[in-house]
Backbone bond lengths (Angstrom), bond angles and torsions (degrees), N, CA, C in turn:
res aa  C-N    CA-C-N  psi(-1)  N-CA   C-N-CA  omega(-1)  CA-C   N-CA-C  phi
1 S - - - 1.453 - - 1.526 110.07 -
2 S 1.333 117.93 137.56 1.454 121.58 -179.87 1.515 111.97 -77.16
3 H 1.322 117.82 -6.55 1.463 121.39 178.66 1.519 111.35 -100.13
4 S 1.323 117.19 33.40 1.464 120.71 179.31 1.524 109.64 -69.99
5 P 1.319 118.31 158.76 1.467 121.35 179.45 1.533 113.15 -58.98
6 E 1.342 117.60 -31.51 1.461 120.79 -177.60 1.523 112.22 -67.45
7 S 1.328 118.12 -29.00 1.462 120.03 -174.75 1.519 112.98 -66.17
8 G 1.314 118.26 -24.66 1.458 119.66 -177.54 1.509 114.40 -109.89
9 I 1.323 118.23 10.61 1.468 120.37 -173.86 1.528 112.70 -61.97
10 G 1.325 117.97 -33.82 1.458 120.39 -179.44 1.520 112.54 -74.20
11 L 1.328 117.31 -18.97 1.454 121.10 -177.20 1.520 111.88 -92.06
12 S 1.306 116.99 -15.98 1.460 120.96 -177.60 1.514 110.96 -80.16
13 H 1.326 116.48 132.30 1.468 120.56 176.31 1.521 111.00 -76.47
14 N 1.321 116.63 -10.86 1.462 120.62 -178.70 1.518 112.47 -99.72
15 S 1.324 118.21 4.05 1.461 120.43 -173.16 1.525 112.04 -66.98
16 L 1.330 118.59 -47.86 1.451 121.88 179.40 1.523 109.31 -138.13
17 P 1.307 117.74 136.19 1.471 118.88 177.63 1.527 110.79 -61.06
18 G 1.310 116.25 128.00 1.457 120.77 176.85 1.509 114.26 77.29
19 S 1.326 118.75 5.35 1.464 119.63 -175.83 1.519 112.49 -66.86
20 D 1.345 117.27 -25.19 1.465 118.46 -178.44 1.520 112.33 -67.95
21 T 1.329 119.32 -15.98 1.466 120.09 177.50 1.521 111.05 -69.53
22 Y 1.323 118.53 -23.36 1.457 121.49 179.85 1.524 112.08 -85.85
23 D 1.337 116.66 -12.63 1.457 120.25 -177.38 1.521 112.83 -93.87
24 Q 1.320 118.35 0.08 1.455 120.24 -178.32 1.523 109.92 -76.77
25 P 1.331 117.21 121.64 1.466 119.50 -177.98 1.526 112.95 -69.43
26 D 1.312 118.44 -24.42 1.467 120.09 -175.60 1.521 112.58 -94.04
27 G 1.307 117.90 -57.49 1.462 122.46 -169.73 1.504 116.09 -55.04
28 A 1.310 118.21 -62.76 1.464 121.25 -173.03 1.525 111.54 -67.04
29 D 1.321 116.97 -40.96 1.462 119.34 -177.60 1.520 111.70 -64.89
30 D 1.326 117.73 -40.09 1.464 120.65 178.91 1.518 110.54 -64.86
31 D 1.314 117.00 -40.32 1.470 119.92 179.67 1.525 110.24 -62.84
32 N 1.315 116.90 -42.99 1.460 120.10 -179.99 1.523 111.01 -64.74
33 A 1.331 117.17 -39.37 1.463 120.04 -179.86 1.527 109.90 -62.54
34 E 1.322 116.80 -42.34 1.464 119.86 179.04 1.522 110.60 -65.57
35 F 1.317 117.03 -38.76 1.459 120.74 179.66 1.519 110.55 -62.70
36 Y 1.333 117.23 -45.73 1.458 119.83 -178.08 1.519 112.35 -71.23
37 D 1.327 117.38 -29.41 1.458 119.72 176.51 1.521 110.40 -64.15
38 A 1.316 117.71 -33.84 1.457 121.82 -178.58 1.530 111.91 -84.71
39 E 1.308 117.45 -14.36 1.457 122.93 -173.44 1.532 114.75 -69.47
40 P 1.352 120.29 -45.13 1.471 119.71 -172.59 1.529 112.97 -60.80
41 L 1.307 115.14 148.24 1.459 120.53 177.31 1.520 109.82 -65.81
42 P 1.334 117.63 145.71 1.465 119.74 178.71 1.524 111.37 -69.70
43 I 1.304 115.92 151.66 1.466 121.73 177.51 1.524 107.93 -78.42
44 I 1.332 116.95 125.66 1.471 120.74 -177.03 1.523 112.03 -109.03
45 G 1.323 117.09 -1.41 1.459 120.92 178.65 1.510 110.51 170.87
46 T 1.310 114.85 -172.84 1.455 120.47 177.37 1.526 108.87 -126.65
47 C 1.309 116.13 164.44 1.462 119.68 176.34 1.511 109.32 -148.71
48 R 1.313 114.75 160.73 1.459 122.61 176.85 1.517 107.36 -124.83
49 A 1.324 115.17 133.30 1.464 120.20 179.72 1.525 109.78 -72.41
50 L 1.323 116.17 122.67 1.462 121.37 176.50 1.525 111.59 -80.07
51 Y 1.329 114.89 -26.40 1.471 121.45 -178.13 1.521 108.93 -140.23
52 T 1.316 116.55 159.54 1.459 121.64 171.95 1.521 108.34 -74.69
53 F 1.322 116.42 138.77 1.460 121.66 178.38 1.520 108.46 -132.98
54 E 1.325 116.12 129.18 1.459 121.81 176.57 1.524 108.75 -96.17
55 G 1.314 116.59 104.05 1.465 120.84 -179.04 1.511 110.86 -78.32
56 T 1.327 116.26 96.19 1.463 120.03 -176.22 1.527 112.87 -103.72
57 S 1.325 118.30 -18.65 1.463 119.35 -179.83 1.525 110.34 -91.31
58 E 1.321 115.81 158.24 1.453 121.42 -178.25 1.529 110.58 -60.04
59 G 1.328 116.15 129.55 1.450 121.06 179.31 1.512 114.22 93.68
60 S 1.333 117.20 -16.76 1.464 119.45 178.62 1.526 109.56 -88.72
61 M 1.328 115.94 164.50 1.458 121.56 -177.55 1.521 109.53 -135.66
62 S 1.317 117.21 135.27 1.458 121.32 177.14 1.518 110.13 -72.78
63 M 1.331 115.42 151.05 1.466 120.53 174.63 1.518 108.29 -149.66
64 S 1.313 115.06 155.10 1.457 121.48 179.78 1.516 109.96 -103.64
65 E 1.319 116.66 149.00 1.463 121.04 177.98 1.525 109.81 -55.18
66 G 1.343 116.11 131.31 1.459 122.01 179.88 1.516 114.67 87.25
67 E 1.330 118.24 -7.08 1.457 121.57 -178.59 1.528 110.73 -69.10
68 E 1.331 116.73 139.49 1.459 122.83 177.57 1.532 108.87 -96.39
69 L 1.334 115.92 130.43 1.461 121.74 -179.83 1.521 109.19 -132.79
70 N 1.322 115.89 162.35 1.460 121.23 174.87 1.523 109.58 -95.07
71 V 1.325 116.79 137.65 1.465 121.99 177.37 1.526 107.30 -90.98
72 I 1.349 116.78 129.09 1.460 120.29 179.16 1.532 113.04 -121.13
73 E 1.331 117.41 -12.27 1.465 120.51 176.27 1.518 108.91 -155.34
74 L 1.320 116.49 128.84 1.464 121.48 -178.34 1.526 111.61 -75.19
75 D 1.299 115.49 159.44 1.460 123.19 174.54 1.532 108.45 -55.47
76 Q 1.315 116.64 126.70 1.468 122.07 -179.75 1.527 111.48 -95.09
77 G 1.326 116.12 18.80 1.449 120.21 -179.45 1.512 113.73 100.32
78 D 1.338 116.37 -0.72 1.461 119.68 -178.50 1.528 112.82 -101.47
79 G 1.352 116.89 1.71 1.450 120.19 177.74 1.522 115.37 88.85
80 W 1.340 117.56 7.48 1.465 122.03 -177.70 1.522 110.18 -123.95
81 T 1.327 116.59 139.35 1.458 123.94 176.72 1.520 108.09 -118.31
82 R 1.331 116.20 136.64 1.465 120.67 -179.45 1.523 109.45 -89.22
83 V 1.339 115.53 128.09 1.460 121.48 -176.48 1.528 110.51 -129.29
84 R 1.334 114.91 165.68 1.466 121.17 179.36 1.524 108.66 -132.21
85 R 1.307 115.06 135.05 1.471 122.47 173.13 1.520 105.64 -100.83
86 M 1.328 117.21 115.95 1.456 120.71 -170.68 1.528 114.39 -75.16
87 R 1.318 119.65 -35.40 1.466 119.05 -172.73 1.524 112.72 -63.38
88 V 1.312 117.85 -27.15 1.469 120.80 176.40 1.521 111.34 -122.57
89 F 1.315 117.09 8.91 1.460 124.36 -178.50 1.531 111.09 46.35
90 E 1.315 115.02 61.05 1.459 122.21 178.40 1.524 107.62 -111.08
91 E 1.324 117.05 136.41 1.462 122.09 178.47 1.514 109.73 -123.38
92 G 1.340 115.17 150.11 1.451 119.33 176.33 1.515 110.56 178.92
93 F 1.303 115.10 179.55 1.461 121.40 -178.92 1.520 110.48 -101.32
94 V 1.335 115.12 141.65 1.462 122.08 176.00 1.526 107.46 -130.01
95 P 1.340 117.73 155.24 1.467 119.57 179.32 1.536 110.36 -64.00
96 T 1.321 116.16 128.97 1.460 121.32 -178.71 1.525 111.81 -57.80
97 T 1.327 117.26 -35.22 1.471 120.75 -178.46 1.531 112.52 -72.73
98 Y 1.326 117.81 -9.37 1.458 121.76 -179.36 1.525 112.25 -93.49
99 I 1.335 118.11 -2.44 1.465 120.40 -175.90 1.523 111.57 -127.03
100 E 1.315 113.99 156.06 1.458 122.26 173.64 1.531 105.57 -114.63
101 M 1.346 116.79 117.28 1.454 121.40 -173.19 1.525 112.68 -100.62
102 A 1.327 114.04 148.54 1.463 122.79 169.26 1.519 106.19 -130.85
103 L 1.334 116.25 101.05 1.460 120.84 -177.76 1.533 110.37 -83.06
104 Y 1.325 114.79 150.97 1.458 120.16 176.34 1.530 108.63 -72.00
105 N 1.310 117.08 155.67 1.471 122.63 -174.22 1.518 114.40 -62.80
106 N 1.312 118.48 -27.83 1.462 120.60 -176.38 1.521 113.48 -83.33
107 C 1.327 118.43 9.58 1.476 121.57 -179.13 1.509 111.45 -97.87
């Protein structure tokens, strides 16, 4: 029967205690948007790709020679710098020796 108790469980206000807090289109979604806006690492400088790099390993990012990127994390001694491409909001690591950096003064 299509009128089984399970078919209306999502519509019942008595189905789960507090479940209506997850159904609010405004409250929860706005909070998550604010959380994610604060999440990304701050931009600490810019860089220009000296060479083309094909980012094939997990966590790496491809870049084209001459491309301008934002620096968000300096090389920690492993030879990789974390960068961000703003037009598609893509982040990843590129070889430090493949870029020319200009860090902001407060870094």
